[in-house]
BALUM-61002 format. One record per atom (N, C-alpha, C): x, y, z; atom name. Coordinates in steps of 0.1 Angstrom, whole numbers, plus 5000, padded with zeros to 4 digits. Each point is the difference from the previous one (the first is absolute). Layout:
+------+------+------+------+
:   xx :   yy :   zz : atom :
+------+------+------+------+
:    X :    Y :    Z :   CA :
...
+------+------+------+------+
end
This chain:
+------+------+------+------+
:   xx :   yy :   zz : atom :
+------+------+------+------+
: 5077 : 4550 : 9792 :    N :
: 5015 : 4997 : 5003 :   CA :
: 5005 : 4990 : 4989 :    C :
: 4991 : 4991 : 4995 :    N :
: 5004 : 4991 : 4990 :   CA :
: 5003 : 5007 : 4987 :    C :
: 4994 : 5011 : 4997 :    N :
: 5003 : 5007 : 4988 :   CA :
: 5012 : 5009 : 5000 :    C :
: 5004 : 5003 : 5013 :    N :
: 5012 : 5009 : 5001 :   CA :
: 5013 : 4994 : 5005 :    C :
: 5000 : 4987 : 5002 :    N :
: 5012 : 4994 : 5005 :   CA :
: 5012 : 5002 : 4992 :    C :
: 4998 : 5000 : 4988 :    N :
: 5012 : 5001 : 4990 :   CA :
: 5005 : 5014 : 5000 :    C :
: 4992 : 5010 : 5003 :    N :
: 5003 : 5014 : 5001 :   CA :
: 5009 : 5002 : 5012 :    C :
: 4996 : 4993 : 5011 :    N :
: 5008 : 5001 : 5013 :   CA :
: 5013 : 4993 : 4998 :    C :
: 5000 : 4988 : 4993 :    N :
: 5012 : 4994 : 4997 :   CA :
: 5010 : 5008 : 4991 :    C :
: 4993 : 5007 : 4991 :    N :
: 5009 : 5008 : 4991 :   CA :
: 5006 : 5012 : 5008 :    C :
: 4993 : 5006 : 5009 :    N :
: 5006 : 5010 : 5008 :   CA :
: 5012 : 4995 : 5010 :    C :
: 4996 : 4988 : 5005 :    N :
: 5010 : 4994 : 5010 :   CA :
: 5013 : 4997 : 4992 :    C :
: 4998 : 4994 : 4988 :    N :
: 5012 : 4997 : 4992 :   CA :
: 5009 : 5011 : 4996 :    C :
: 4993 : 5011 : 4996 :    N :
: 5007 : 5012 : 4996 :   CA :
: 5007 : 5006 : 5011 :    C :
: 4994 : 5002 : 5012 :    N :
: 5006 : 5005 : 5011 :   CA :
: 5011 : 4991 : 5005 :    C :
: 5000 : 4987 : 4999 :    N :
: 5010 : 4992 : 5004 :   CA :
: 5011 : 5001 : 4990 :    C :
: 4997 : 5002 : 4987 :    N :
: 5011 : 5002 : 4990 :   CA :
: 5008 : 5013 : 5003 :    C :
: 4992 : 5011 : 5004 :    N :
: 5007 : 5012 : 5002 :   CA :
: 5009 : 4999 : 5013 :    C :
: 4996 : 4994 : 5009 :    N :
: 5008 : 4999 : 5013 :   CA :
: 5011 : 4990 : 4998 :    C :
: 4997 : 4988 : 4996 :    N :
: 5010 : 4989 : 5000 :   CA :
: 5010 : 5004 : 4987 :    C :
: 4994 : 5006 : 4990 :    N :
: 5010 : 5003 : 4989 :   CA :
: 5009 : 5009 : 5003 :    C :
: 4998 : 5010 : 5010 :    N :
: 5010 : 5010 : 5003 :   CA :
: 5008 : 4996 : 5012 :    C :
: 4995 : 4991 : 5008 :    N :
: 5008 : 4997 : 5013 :   CA :
: 5008 : 4986 : 5000 :    C :
: 4995 : 4990 : 4993 :    N :
: 5006 : 4988 : 5000 :   CA :
: 5013 : 5001 : 4992 :    C :
: 5009 : 4989 : 5003 :    N :
: 5012 : 5001 : 4994 :   CA :
: 4999 : 4995 : 4985 :    C :
: 5009 : 5004 : 4992 :    N :
: 5000 : 4997 : 4985 :   CA :
: 5014 : 4995 : 4997 :    C :
: 5002 : 4992 : 4990 :    N :
: 5013 : 4996 : 4995 :   CA :
: 5008 : 5012 : 4996 :    C :
: 5014 : 5000 : 5003 :    N :
: 5008 : 5010 : 4997 :   CA :
: 5006 : 4997 : 4987 :    C :
: 4995 : 5007 : 4989 :    N :
: 5003 : 4998 : 4987 :   CA :
: 5007 : 5012 : 4993 :    C :
: 5010 : 4998 : 4992 :    N :
: 5007 : 5011 : 4994 :   CA :
: 4991 : 5008 : 4991 :    C :
: 5003 : 5014 : 5001 :    N :
: 4991 : 5009 : 4992 :   CA :
: 4986 : 5002 : 5006 :    C :
: 4994 : 4989 : 5002 :    N :
: 4985 : 5002 : 5005 :   CA :
: 5000 : 5005 : 5014 :    C :
: 5008 : 4993 : 5009 :    N :
: 5000 : 5004 : 5014 :   CA :
: 4986 : 5001 : 5006 :    C :
: 4997 : 5011 : 5007 :    N :
: 4986 : 5001 : 5005 :   CA :
: 4989 : 5002 : 4991 :    C :
: 5004 : 5004 : 4987 :    N :
: 4989 : 5003 : 4991 :   CA :
: 4993 : 4987 : 4996 :    C :
: 5005 : 4989 : 5004 :    N :
: 4993 : 4987 : 4996 :   CA :
: 4986 : 5000 : 5007 :    C :
: 4999 : 5007 : 5010 :    N :
: 4987 : 5000 : 5007 :   CA :
: 4988 : 5005 : 4990 :    C :
: 5004 : 5007 : 4991 :    N :
: 4989 : 5005 : 4990 :   CA :
: 4994 : 4988 : 4992 :    C :
: 5007 : 4989 : 5001 :    N :
: 4994 : 4988 : 4994 :   CA :
: 4986 : 4997 : 5006 :    C :
: 4998 : 5004 : 5013 :    N :
: 4987 : 4998 : 5006 :   CA :
: 4989 : 5009 : 4995 :    C :
: 5004 : 5010 : 4993 :    N :
: 4990 : 5011 : 4995 :   CA :
: 4999 : 5000 : 4986 :    C :
: 5011 : 5000 : 4992 :    N :
: 5002 : 5002 : 4986 :   CA :
: 4993 : 4987 : 4993 :    C :
: 5005 : 4989 : 5002 :    N :
: 4995 : 4989 : 4993 :   CA :
: 4986 : 4996 : 5003 :    C :
: 4994 : 5001 : 5012 :    N :
: 4986 : 4998 : 5003 :   CA :
: 4991 : 5009 : 4992 :    C :
: 5004 : 5013 : 4997 :    N :
: 4992 : 5009 : 4992 :   CA :
: 4998 : 4994 : 4987 :    C :
: 5010 : 4994 : 4993 :    N :
: 4999 : 4994 : 4988 :   CA :
: 4990 : 4988 : 5000 :    C :
: 5002 : 4992 : 5010 :    N :
: 4991 : 4989 : 5001 :   CA :
: 4985 : 5004 : 5002 :    C :
: 4998 : 5010 : 5008 :    N :
: 4987 : 5006 : 5001 :   CA :
: 4994 : 5005 : 4987 :    C :
: 5009 : 5007 : 4992 :    N :
: 4996 : 5005 : 4987 :   CA :
: 4995 : 4989 : 4991 :    C :
: 5010 : 4990 : 4999 :    N :
: 4997 : 4989 : 4991 :   CA :
: 4986 : 4993 : 5004 :    C :
: 4998 : 4998 : 5012 :    N :
: 4987 : 4994 : 5006 :   CA :
: 4988 : 5009 : 4995 :    C :
: 5002 : 5012 : 5002 :    N :
: 4989 : 5009 : 4997 :   CA :
: 4997 : 5001 : 4984 :    C :
: 5010 : 4999 : 4993 :    N :
: 4999 : 5001 : 4985 :   CA :
: 4994 : 4987 : 4995 :    C :
: 5003 : 4988 : 5008 :    N :
: 4994 : 4988 : 4997 :   CA :
: 4984 : 5001 : 5002 :    C :
: 4997 : 5005 : 5011 :    N :
: 4986 : 5002 : 5003 :   CA :
: 4993 : 5008 : 4990 :    C :
: 5006 : 5010 : 4995 :    N :
: 4995 : 5009 : 4990 :   CA :
: 4999 : 4993 : 4987 :    C :
: 5009 : 4992 : 4996 :    N :
: 4999 : 4994 : 4987 :   CA :
: 4989 : 4989 : 5000 :    C :
: 4998 : 4994 : 5012 :    N :
: 4990 : 4990 : 5002 :   CA :
: 4986 : 5006 : 4998 :    C :
: 4998 : 5012 : 5006 :    N :
: 4986 : 5006 : 4999 :   CA :
: 4999 : 5007 : 4987 :    C :
: 5011 : 5002 : 4993 :    N :
: 4998 : 5005 : 4986 :   CA :
: 4996 : 4989 : 4991 :    C :
: 5005 : 4988 : 5001 :    N :
: 4996 : 4988 : 4993 :   CA :
: 4985 : 4998 : 5003 :    C :
: 4996 : 5000 : 5013 :    N :
: 4987 : 4996 : 5004 :   CA :
: 4990 : 5011 : 4994 :    C :
: 5004 : 5013 : 5000 :    N :
: 4991 : 5010 : 4996 :   CA :
: 4997 : 4999 : 4986 :    C :
: 5008 : 4994 : 4992 :    N :
: 4998 : 4998 : 4985 :   CA :
: 4988 : 4990 : 4998 :    C :
: 4998 : 4991 : 5009 :    N :
: 4990 : 4990 : 5000 :   CA :
: 4988 : 5004 : 5006 :    C :
: 5001 : 5006 : 5012 :    N :
: 4988 : 5004 : 5007 :   CA :
: 4994 : 5015 : 4997 :    C :
: 5009 : 5008 : 4994 :    N :
: 4996 : 5013 : 4996 :   CA :
: 4996 : 5007 : 5013 :    C :
: 5005 : 4997 : 5012 :    N :
: 4996 : 5005 : 5013 :   CA :
: 5008 : 5012 : 5003 :    C :
: 4993 : 5011 : 5004 :    N :
: 5007 : 5012 : 5004 :   CA :
: 5008 : 4998 : 5013 :    C :
: 4995 : 4991 : 5009 :    N :
: 5008 : 4996 : 5012 :   CA :
: 5013 : 4995 : 4997 :    C :
: 5000 : 4991 : 4991 :    N :
: 5013 : 4993 : 4996 :   CA :
: 5009 : 5010 : 4994 :    C :
: 4995 : 5010 : 4992 :    N :
: 5008 : 5011 : 4994 :   CA :
: 5006 : 5008 : 5010 :    C :
: 4992 : 5004 : 5011 :    N :
: 5005 : 5008 : 5011 :   CA :
: 5011 : 4992 : 5008 :    C :
: 4998 : 4987 : 5002 :    N :
: 5010 : 4993 : 5007 :   CA :
: 5013 : 4999 : 4992 :    C :
: 4999 : 4999 : 4988 :    N :
: 5012 : 5000 : 4991 :   CA :
: 5008 : 5013 : 5002 :    C :
: 4993 : 5011 : 4998 :    N :
: 5007 : 5013 : 4999 :   CA :
: 5004 : 5003 : 5014 :    C :
: 4993 : 4998 : 5011 :    N :
: 5005 : 5004 : 5014 :   CA :
: 5011 : 4991 : 5003 :    C :
: 5001 : 4988 : 4998 :    N :
: 5011 : 4991 : 5003 :   CA :
: 5012 : 5004 : 4992 :    C :
: 4999 : 5005 : 4987 :    N :
: 5011 : 5005 : 4994 :   CA :
: 5005 : 5013 : 5006 :    C :
: 4991 : 5009 : 5005 :    N :
: 5003 : 5013 : 5006 :   CA :
: 5009 : 4996 : 5013 :    C :
: 4995 : 4990 : 5008 :    N :
: 5007 : 4997 : 5012 :   CA :
: 5014 : 4995 : 4995 :    C :
: 5001 : 4991 : 4990 :    N :
: 5012 : 4994 : 4995 :   CA :
: 5010 : 5010 : 4997 :    C :
: 4996 : 5011 : 4994 :    N :
: 5009 : 5011 : 4994 :   CA :
: 5005 : 5007 : 5012 :    C :
: 4992 : 5002 : 5011 :    N :
: 5006 : 5006 : 5013 :   CA :
: 5012 : 4992 : 5005 :    C :
: 4998 : 4988 : 5000 :    N :
: 5010 : 4992 : 5006 :   CA :
: 5012 : 4998 : 4991 :    C :
: 4997 : 5001 : 4986 :    N :
: 5011 : 5001 : 4990 :   CA :
: 5009 : 5012 : 5002 :    C :
: 4993 : 5012 : 5003 :    N :
: 5008 : 5011 : 5003 :   CA :
: 5008 : 4999 : 5012 :    C :
: 4994 : 4995 : 5010 :    N :
: 5007 : 4998 : 5013 :   CA :
: 5012 : 4991 : 4998 :    C :
: 4999 : 4990 : 4991 :    N :
: 5011 : 4991 : 4997 :   CA :
: 5011 : 5007 : 4993 :    C :
: 4997 : 5009 : 4991 :    N :
: 5010 : 5008 : 4992 :   CA :
: 5006 : 5009 : 5009 :    C :
: 4993 : 5007 : 5009 :    N :
: 5006 : 5010 : 5010 :   CA :
: 5009 : 4994 : 5009 :    C :
: 4996 : 4987 : 5006 :    N :
: 5009 : 4994 : 5010 :   CA :
: 5012 : 4994 : 4994 :    C :
: 4998 : 4996 : 4986 :    N :
: 5012 : 4995 : 4993 :   CA :
: 5010 : 5011 : 4997 :    C :
: 4995 : 5012 : 4997 :    N :
: 5008 : 5010 : 4997 :   CA :
: 5008 : 5005 : 5013 :    C :
: 4993 : 5000 : 5010 :    N :
: 5008 : 5004 : 5012 :   CA :
: 5011 : 4990 : 5003 :    C :
: 4996 : 4987 : 4999 :    N :
: 5010 : 4988 : 5002 :   CA :
: 5012 : 5002 : 4990 :    C :
: 4997 : 5003 : 4988 :    N :
: 5010 : 5001 : 4988 :   CA :
: 5009 : 5012 : 5005 :    C :
: 4995 : 5011 : 5006 :    N :
: 5009 : 5012 : 5003 :   CA :
: 5011 : 4995 : 5010 :    C :
: 4997 : 4992 : 5009 :    N :
: 5009 : 4995 : 5011 :   CA :
: 5008 : 4989 : 4996 :    C :
: 4996 : 4994 : 4989 :    N :
: 5009 : 4987 : 4996 :   CA :
: 5007 : 5003 : 4986 :    C :
: 4993 : 5006 : 4991 :    N :
: 5006 : 5003 : 4987 :   CA :
: 5005 : 5013 : 4998 :    C :
: 4996 : 5010 : 5009 :    N :
: 5005 : 5013 : 4999 :   CA :
: 4991 : 5010 : 4995 :    C :
: 4988 : 4996 : 4994 :    N :
: 4991 : 5009 : 4995 :   CA :
: 4986 : 4995 : 5000 :    C :
: 4991 : 5009 : 5000 :    N :
: 4986 : 4995 : 5000 :   CA :
: 4996 : 4993 : 4989 :    C :
: 5004 : 5004 : 4988 :    N :
: 4996 : 4993 : 4987 :   CA :
: 5011 : 4998 : 4992 :    C :
: 5005 : 4988 : 4998 :    N :
: 5013 : 4997 : 4993 :   CA :
: 4995 : 4995 : 4986 :    C :
: 4988 : 4999 : 4996 :    N :
: 4995 : 4995 : 4988 :   CA :
: 5003 : 4985 : 4998 :    C :
: 5001 : 4993 : 5011 :    N :
: 5002 : 4986 : 5001 :   CA :
: 4987 : 4994 : 4992 :    C :
: 5002 : 4989 : 4993 :    N :
: 4989 : 4994 : 4993 :   CA :
: 4987 : 4997 : 5008 :    C :
: 5003 : 4996 : 5013 :    N :
: 4989 : 4997 : 5008 :   CA :
: 4992 : 5012 : 5004 :    C :
: 5007 : 5011 : 5002 :    N :
: 4993 : 5013 : 5003 :   CA :
: 4992 : 5005 : 4988 :    C :
: 5007 : 4999 : 4988 :    N :
: 4993 : 5005 : 4988 :   CA :
: 4988 : 4991 : 4996 :    C :
: 5001 : 4987 : 5001 :    N :
: 4988 : 4993 : 4998 :   CA :
: 4990 : 5001 : 5009 :    C :
: 5003 : 5003 : 5013 :    N :
: 4990 : 5001 : 5010 :   CA :
: 4991 : 5013 : 4998 :    C :
: 5008 : 5011 : 4995 :    N :
: 4994 : 5012 : 4997 :   CA :
: 4990 : 4999 : 4988 :    C :
: 5005 : 4992 : 4990 :    N :
: 4992 : 4998 : 4988 :   CA :
: 4987 : 4992 : 5003 :    C :
: 5001 : 4991 : 5009 :    N :
: 4989 : 4991 : 5004 :   CA :
: 4989 : 5009 : 5007 :    C :
: 5005 : 5010 : 5008 :    N :
: 4990 : 5009 : 5006 :   CA :
: 4994 : 5009 : 4989 :    C :
: 5008 : 5004 : 4991 :    N :
: 4995 : 5008 : 4989 :   CA :
: 4988 : 4993 : 4992 :    C :
: 5002 : 4987 : 5000 :    N :
: 4988 : 4993 : 4993 :   CA :
: 4987 : 5002 : 5006 :    C :
: 5000 : 5000 : 5013 :    N :
: 4989 : 5001 : 5009 :   CA :
: 4995 : 5015 : 5001 :    C :
: 5009 : 5010 : 4999 :    N :
: 4997 : 5014 : 4998 :   CA :
: 4992 : 5001 : 4987 :    C :
: 5005 : 4993 : 4990 :    N :
: 4992 : 5001 : 4986 :   CA :
: 4986 : 4994 : 5001 :    C :
: 4999 : 4990 : 5009 :    N :
: 4987 : 4993 : 5002 :   CA :
: 4990 : 5010 : 5006 :    C :
: 5004 : 5009 : 5010 :    N :
: 4992 : 5010 : 5005 :   CA :
: 4997 : 5011 : 4991 :    C :
: 5009 : 5004 : 4992 :    N :
: 4999 : 5010 : 4989 :   CA :
: 4989 : 4996 : 4990 :    C :
: 5001 : 4986 : 4996 :    N :
: 4991 : 4995 : 4990 :   CA :
: 4985 : 5000 : 5006 :    C :
: 5000 : 4997 : 5013 :    N :
: 4986 : 4999 : 5006 :   CA :
: 4994 : 5015 : 5000 :    C :
: 5008 : 5010 : 5003 :    N :
: 4995 : 5013 : 5001 :   CA :
: 4998 : 5006 : 4986 :    C :
: 5004 : 4995 : 4990 :    N :
: 4998 : 5005 : 4986 :   CA :
: 4988 : 4994 : 4994 :    C :
: 4993 : 4991 : 5007 :    N :
: 4987 : 4995 : 4995 :   CA :
: 4989 : 5003 : 5009 :    C :
: 4990 : 5006 : 4993 :    N :
: 4988 : 5005 : 5009 :   CA :
: 4990 : 4989 : 5002 :    C :
: 4997 : 4993 : 4990 :    N :
: 4990 : 4989 : 5000 :   CA :
: 5004 : 4989 : 5009 :    C :
: 4992 : 4996 : 5011 :    N :
: 5004 : 4992 : 5010 :   CA :
: 5003 : 4985 : 4995 :    C :
: 4990 : 4994 : 4992 :    N :
: 5002 : 4987 : 4996 :   CA :
: 5013 : 4998 : 4990 :    C :
: 5001 : 5010 : 4991 :    N :
: 5012 : 5000 : 4992 :   CA :
: 5012 : 5002 : 5007 :    C :
: 5001 : 5008 : 5010 :    N :
: 5011 : 5002 : 5008 :   CA :
: 5004 : 4988 : 5008 :    C :
: 4990 : 4994 : 5005 :    N :
: 5004 : 4987 : 5008 :   CA :
: 5005 : 4990 : 4992 :    C :
: 4994 : 4998 : 4987 :    N :
: 5005 : 4990 : 4991 :   CA :
: 5014 : 5002 : 4996 :    C :
: 5003 : 5012 : 4994 :    N :
: 5013 : 5003 : 4995 :   CA :
: 5011 : 5000 : 5011 :    C :
: 4996 : 5005 : 5012 :    N :
: 5009 : 5000 : 5010 :   CA :
: 5003 : 4986 : 5005 :    C :
: 4991 : 4991 : 5000 :    N :
: 5002 : 4985 : 5004 :   CA :
: 5010 : 4994 : 4991 :    C :
: 4997 : 5003 : 4987 :    N :
: 5009 : 4993 : 4989 :   CA :
: 5014 : 5006 : 5002 :    C :
: 5001 : 5013 : 5001 :    N :
: 5014 : 5006 : 5003 :   CA :
: 5007 : 4993 : 5012 :    C :
: 4993 : 4999 : 5012 :    N :
: 5004 : 4994 : 5012 :   CA :
: 5005 : 4987 : 4997 :    C :
: 4993 : 4992 : 4993 :    N :
: 5004 : 4986 : 4998 :   CA :
: 5013 : 4998 : 4993 :    C :
: 5002 : 5011 : 4991 :    N :
: 5014 : 4999 : 4992 :   CA :
: 5010 : 5007 : 5009 :    C :
: 4997 : 5009 : 5008 :    N :
: 5010 : 5007 : 5009 :   CA :
: 5006 : 4991 : 5011 :    C :
: 4991 : 4992 : 5005 :    N :
: 5006 : 4990 : 5010 :   CA :
: 5011 : 4992 : 4997 :    C :
: 4999 : 4991 : 4988 :    N :
: 5012 : 4993 : 4997 :   CA :
: 5012 : 5008 : 4996 :    C :
: 4998 : 5011 : 4995 :    N :
: 5011 : 5010 : 4996 :   CA :
: 5007 : 5005 : 5012 :    C :
: 4993 : 5003 : 5011 :    N :
: 5005 : 5003 : 5013 :   CA :
: 5008 : 4989 : 5005 :    C :
: 4995 : 4987 : 5000 :    N :
: 5008 : 4989 : 5005 :   CA :
: 5013 : 4998 : 4992 :    C :
: 5000 : 5001 : 4987 :    N :
: 5012 : 4999 : 4992 :   CA :
: 5010 : 5011 : 5004 :    C :
: 4995 : 5013 : 5001 :    N :
: 5009 : 5011 : 5003 :   CA :
: 5006 : 4999 : 5014 :    C :
: 4993 : 4994 : 5009 :    N :
: 5006 : 4999 : 5014 :   CA :
: 5008 : 4988 : 5003 :    C :
: 4995 : 4989 : 4994 :    N :
: 5007 : 4987 : 5004 :   CA :
: 5008 : 4992 : 4988 :    C :
: 4998 : 5005 : 4989 :    N :
: 5008 : 4994 : 4989 :   CA :
: 5011 : 5008 : 4994 :    C :
: 4996 : 5011 : 4994 :    N :
: 5010 : 5008 : 4993 :   CA :
: 5012 : 5004 : 5008 :    C :
: 4998 : 5004 : 5014 :    N :
: 5012 : 5004 : 5008 :   CA :
: 5010 : 4988 : 5002 :    C :
: 4996 : 4987 : 4999 :    N :
: 5008 : 4990 : 5002 :   CA :
: 5009 : 4997 : 4987 :    C :
: 4996 : 5006 : 4989 :    N :
: 5007 : 4998 : 4988 :   CA :
: 5012 : 5010 : 4997 :    C :
: 5001 : 5011 : 5010 :    N :
: 5009 : 5011 : 4998 :   CA :
: 5008 : 5000 : 5012 :    C :
: 5013 : 5006 : 4999 :    N :
: 5008 : 5003 : 5011 :   CA :
: 4993 : 5010 : 5009 :    C :
: 5000 : 4998 : 5013 :    N :
: 4993 : 5008 : 5010 :   CA :
: 5007 : 5000 : 5013 :    C :
: 4998 : 5011 : 5008 :    N :
: 5005 : 5002 : 5013 :   CA :
: 4991 : 4992 : 5010 :    C :
: 4988 : 4999 : 4996 :    N :
: 4989 : 4995 : 5008 :   CA :
: 5002 : 4986 : 5004 :    C :
: 4998 : 4995 : 5013 :    N :
: 5002 : 4986 : 5003 :   CA :
: 4990 : 4990 : 4992 :    C :
: 5005 : 4990 : 4996 :    N :
: 4991 : 4990 : 4994 :   CA :
: 4999 : 5003 : 4984 :    C :
: 5006 : 5010 : 4995 :    N :
: 4998 : 5003 : 4987 :   CA :
: 5014 : 5002 : 4992 :    C :
: 5002 : 4998 : 4988 :    N :
: 5012 : 5001 : 4993 :   CA :
: 5012 : 4993 : 5004 :    C :
: 4998 : 4988 : 5007 :    N :
: 5011 : 4992 : 5005 :   CA :
: 5002 : 5002 : 5015 :    C :
: 4995 : 5012 : 5006 :    N :
: 5002 : 5002 : 5014 :   CA :
: 4992 : 4990 : 5008 :    C :
: 5005 : 4995 : 5011 :    N :
: 4993 : 4990 : 5008 :   CA :
: 4988 : 5008 : 5007 :    C :
: 4990 : 4992 : 5001 :    N :
: 4989 : 5005 : 5009 :   CA :
: 5003 : 4999 : 5015 :    C :
: 4992 : 5006 : 5008 :    N :
: 5002 : 5000 : 5015 :   CA :
: 4999 : 4985 : 5004 :    C :
: 4992 : 4992 : 4994 :    N :
: 4997 : 4987 : 5006 :   CA :
: 5013 : 4991 : 4998 :    C :
: 5009 : 5004 : 4991 :    N :
: 5012 : 4992 : 4998 :   CA :
: 5012 : 5005 : 5009 :    C :
: 4998 : 5010 : 5008 :    N :
: 5011 : 5005 : 5009 :   CA :
: 4995 : 5007 : 5012 :    C :
: 5000 : 4994 : 5011 :    N :
: 4998 : 5008 : 5012 :   CA :
: 4986 : 5005 : 5004 :    C :
: 4990 : 4996 : 4992 :    N :
: 4987 : 5004 : 5006 :   CA :
: 4997 : 4989 : 5010 :    C :
: 5005 : 5003 : 5012 :    N :
: 4999 : 4989 : 5010 :   CA :
: 4987 : 4999 : 5007 :    C :
: 5000 : 4992 : 5011 :    N :
: 4987 : 4998 : 5006 :   CA :
: 4995 : 5011 : 5008 :    C :
: 5009 : 5009 : 5004 :    N :
: 4996 : 5013 : 5006 :   CA :
: 4993 : 5009 : 4991 :    C :
: 5004 : 5001 : 4987 :    N :
: 4993 : 5008 : 4990 :   CA :
: 4987 : 4994 : 4995 :    C :
: 5000 : 4986 : 5000 :    N :
: 4988 : 4995 : 4995 :   CA :
: 4989 : 5001 : 5010 :    C :
: 5003 : 5001 : 5013 :    N :
: 4990 : 5002 : 5011 :   CA :
: 4993 : 5013 : 4998 :    C :
: 5007 : 5010 : 4993 :    N :
: 4993 : 5013 : 4998 :   CA :
: 4995 : 5001 : 4986 :    C :
: 5008 : 4994 : 4991 :    N :
: 4997 : 5003 : 4986 :   CA :
: 4987 : 4993 : 4995 :    C :
: 4996 : 4988 : 5004 :    N :
: 4989 : 4992 : 4996 :   CA :
: 4987 : 5007 : 5006 :    C :
: 5001 : 5004 : 5013 :    N :
: 4988 : 5006 : 5006 :   CA :
: 4998 : 5014 : 4994 :    C :
: 5012 : 5007 : 4995 :    N :
: 4998 : 5013 : 4994 :   CA :
: 4993 : 5000 : 4987 :    C :
: 5004 : 4988 : 4992 :    N :
: 4993 : 4999 : 4987 :   CA :
: 4985 : 4997 : 5002 :    C :
: 4996 : 4992 : 5010 :    N :
: 4986 : 4997 : 5002 :   CA :
: 4993 : 5013 : 5005 :    C :
: 5006 : 5008 : 5010 :    N :
: 4995 : 5010 : 5006 :   CA :
: 4997 : 5011 : 4989 :    C :
: 5010 : 5003 : 4991 :    N :
: 4998 : 5011 : 4990 :   CA :
: 4990 : 4996 : 4990 :    C :
: 4999 : 4987 : 4996 :    N :
: 4990 : 4995 : 4990 :   CA :
: 4986 : 5002 : 5006 :    C :
: 4998 : 4997 : 5013 :    N :
: 4987 : 5002 : 5006 :   CA :
: 4996 : 5015 : 5001 :    C :
: 5011 : 5008 : 5003 :    N :
: 4997 : 5014 : 5000 :   CA :
: 4996 : 5005 : 4986 :    C :
: 5007 : 4995 : 4990 :    N :
: 4997 : 5003 : 4986 :   CA :
: 4985 : 4997 : 4998 :    C :
: 4996 : 4988 : 5004 :    N :
: 4986 : 4995 : 4997 :   CA :
: 4990 : 5009 : 5007 :    C :
: 5004 : 5004 : 5012 :    N :
: 4992 : 5008 : 5009 :   CA :
: 4998 : 5014 : 4994 :    C :
: 5010 : 5006 : 4993 :    N :
: 4999 : 5012 : 4992 :   CA :
: 4991 : 4998 : 4989 :    C :
: 5001 : 4989 : 4993 :    N :
: 4992 : 4998 : 4989 :   CA :
: 4985 : 4999 : 5004 :    C :
: 4996 : 4993 : 5011 :    N :
: 4987 : 4998 : 5004 :   CA :
: 4994 : 5014 : 5005 :    C :
: 5009 : 5007 : 5006 :    N :
: 4994 : 5014 : 5004 :   CA :
: 4997 : 5009 : 4987 :    C :
: 5010 : 4999 : 4991 :    N :
: 4997 : 5008 : 4987 :   CA :
: 4987 : 4996 : 4993 :    C :
: 4998 : 4986 : 5000 :    N :
: 4989 : 4994 : 4994 :   CA :
: 4987 : 5004 : 5007 :    C :
: 5001 : 5000 : 5012 :    N :
: 4987 : 5003 : 5007 :   CA :
: 4997 : 5015 : 4999 :    C :
: 5011 : 5009 : 5000 :    N :
: 4997 : 5015 : 4997 :   CA :
: 4996 : 5002 : 4986 :    C :
: 5004 : 4994 : 4990 :    N :
: 4995 : 5002 : 4987 :   CA :
: 4986 : 4995 : 4998 :    C :
: 4998 : 4989 : 5006 :    N :
: 4985 : 4994 : 4999 :   CA :
: 4990 : 5010 : 5006 :    C :
: 5004 : 5006 : 5012 :    N :
: 4991 : 5009 : 5006 :   CA :
: 4999 : 5013 : 4992 :    C :
: 5011 : 5004 : 4994 :    N :
: 4999 : 5012 : 4991 :   CA :
: 4990 : 4998 : 4988 :    C :
: 5002 : 4988 : 4995 :    N :
: 4991 : 4997 : 4987 :   CA :
: 4986 : 5000 : 5006 :    C :
: 4996 : 4995 : 5011 :    N :
: 4987 : 4999 : 5005 :   CA :
: 4994 : 5013 : 5002 :    C :
: 5009 : 5009 : 5007 :    N :
: 4997 : 5014 : 5001 :   CA :
: 4996 : 5006 : 4988 :    C :
: 5009 : 5000 : 4989 :    N :
: 4998 : 5007 : 4987 :   CA :
: 4987 : 4994 : 4994 :    C :
: 4996 : 4987 : 5002 :    N :
: 4989 : 4995 : 4994 :   CA :
: 4988 : 5005 : 5006 :    C :
: 5000 : 5003 : 5013 :    N :
: 4988 : 5005 : 5007 :   CA :
: 4999 : 5015 : 4997 :    C :
+------+------+------+------+
end
């Protein structure tokens, strides 16, 4: 039980988010209206992605010093899980954009830079698949990952703030915290962020265990 408590917590928080996020009252805001409920799903996906990419770069740095296959597997599988949540973040954002900005993809700077940041990690997987020798692949992929992570941070959190943007919190637009993200929404938003981060970590651990078993089977 002591090993699974956080999984139970993750499931409870996500179920709570789904129910409370759809049923509890939200502020009545122009343009956003009921679509503001997507805040409980869209933003936590990005938080989960960033946490998973942070885990990935941590193990990439570690693998360079340890030369451990386990650390390399942890790095790639956490990146894999991070990409899953990044895709979910883009999809939920596109749906939200359709009902607020009028189209799924308006080439807003935040949308463009988010897509580019995911392409950085797609390139990471392509690079790994292009190298056959295991130790060389692990070393080169780790170095690439170490450079990709800060680039992702700049693309998501720095460059959009320097340009005009429809996205809240960027390009001069106020973020949700500065207007009407009231106590009702915080009661759902914060648990949603924690819940989806834990789900993301759970996905990563499952992928890691699966990959480890596959490697053991191939070795035998």
